[in-house]
C-alpha positions as CSV (number, residue, x, y, z in Angstrom):
1,M,-0.3,-0.1,0.0
2,A,1.3,3.4,-0.5
3,S,2.4,5.8,2.2
4,L,0.0,8.2,3.6
5,D,0.5,11.8,2.9
6,I,-1.2,12.7,6.3
7,Q,1.1,12.0,9.6
8,R,0.6,12.3,13.3
9,N,-0.7,15.5,14.8
10,D,-1.8,17.1,11.6
11,T,-5.1,18.7,11.6
12,V,-7.6,17.1,9.2
13,Q,-11.3,17.8,8.1
14,V,-13.7,15.2,7.4
15,I,-15.2,15.4,4.1
16,S,-17.7,12.4,4.1
17,G,-19.6,10.4,6.2
18,S,-21.8,11.1,9.4
19,D,-19.1,13.1,11.2
20,R,-18.6,15.5,7.7
21,D,-17.0,19.0,8.2
22,K,-15.4,18.2,11.5
23,K,-12.0,19.2,12.3
24,G,-9.7,17.1,14.6
25,R,-6.0,16.3,15.3
26,V,-4.6,12.8,13.8
27,L,-3.8,10.7,16.8
28,R,-2.4,7.5,15.0
29,V,-1.6,6.4,11.7
30,Y,-2.2,3.2,10.4
31,P,-0.4,3.0,7.1
32,D,-1.1,-0.9,6.7
33,T,-4.5,-0.5,6.6
34,G,-5.0,3.0,5.3
35,R,-6.9,4.3,8.4
36,L,-6.5,7.1,10.8
37,L,-7.6,7.7,14.3
38,V,-8.6,11.3,14.8
39,E,-9.6,13.2,17.8
40,H,-13.3,13.9,18.5
41,V,-14.2,12.2,14.8
42,H,-15.9,8.6,14.8
43,V,-16.7,8.2,18.4
44,V,-18.2,5.2,19.3
45,K,-19.5,3.5,22.9
46,K,-17.6,0.9,23.9
47,H,-19.1,-1.6,27.1
48,V,-16.0,-2.0,29.8
49,K,-15.9,-4.7,32.4
50,E,-14.8,-3.2,35.9
51,N,-11.1,-4.3,36.8
52,P,-10.3,-3.2,40.5
53,Q,-6.6,-4.4,39.9
54,K,-6.1,-2.3,37.4
55,R,-8.5,0.6,38.9
56,V,-10.7,0.4,35.6
57,K,-14.5,1.8,36.2
58,G,-17.1,-0.4,34.5
59,G,-19.6,0.8,32.3
60,I,-20.2,2.4,28.9
61,A,-17.2,4.4,27.8
62,E,-16.7,6.6,24.7
63,Q,-13.9,6.4,22.2
64,E,-12.9,7.1,18.6
65,A,-12.9,4.6,16.1
66,S,-10.6,4.9,12.9
67,V,-11.6,6.3,9.6
68,N,-10.5,5.5,6.0
69,R,-7.9,7.8,4.6
70,S,-10.2,8.7,1.8
71,N,-12.7,10.6,4.1
72,V,-10.5,13.0,5.2
73,M,-8.5,15.9,3.7
74,L,-5.3,17.6,5.3
75,V,-5.8,21.1,6.5
76,C,-3.2,23.6,5.3
77,P,-1.7,25.7,8.5
78,N,-1.1,28.3,6.1
79,C,-4.3,28.9,4.2
80,N,-6.5,27.1,7.2
81,Q,-8.3,25.2,4.3
82,P,-8.8,21.4,3.5
83,T,-6.3,20.7,0.5
84,R,-4.7,18.0,-1.4
85,V,-0.9,17.2,-0.6
86,G,1.7,17.8,-3.2
87,H,5.5,17.1,-2.7
88,K,8.5,19.0,-3.7
89,L,12.1,18.1,-3.4
90,E,14.3,20.8,-1.3
91,G,17.8,19.8,-1.4
92,D,17.9,16.3,-0.6
93,A,14.7,16.4,1.5
94,K,11.1,15.6,0.1
95,V,8.8,18.3,1.6
96,R,4.8,18.0,1.7
97,I,3.0,21.3,0.0
98,C,-0.5,22.7,-0.3
99,R,-2.0,22.4,-3.7
100,K,-4.1,25.8,-2.8
101,C,-1.4,28.2,-1.7
102,G,2.0,26.5,-2.7
103,G,3.2,26.9,1.1
104,T,5.0,24.0,2.7
105,I,3.6,21.7,5.1
106,A,5.8,21.3,8.2
107,A,7.5,17.5,8.4
108,K,6.8,15.5,11.4
109,K,9.2,16.3,14.4
110,K,11.0,13.2,15.4
């Protein structure tokens, strides 16, 4: 599968589905399956069993579920619009660029 143009801590906007037009920060990227875990998007209810040894309170908990990468677009930090991602070589480094404003999108900090 091709590598994802969206990285952890990027801001994305949902473009389809029940959570359409919601913006959120990417918490985790699953490149093998092409899915993303986005903060406050696709929240599902999970039944949790009580476990006193681990100090887990039982009940119904809400957590984010993953969404497909085709359902989100990266939000450019420069123009603040959802945009497609391009690539450009700067020296030896390959950087992501915004297709709307042409600005550079910051790389992931290691």
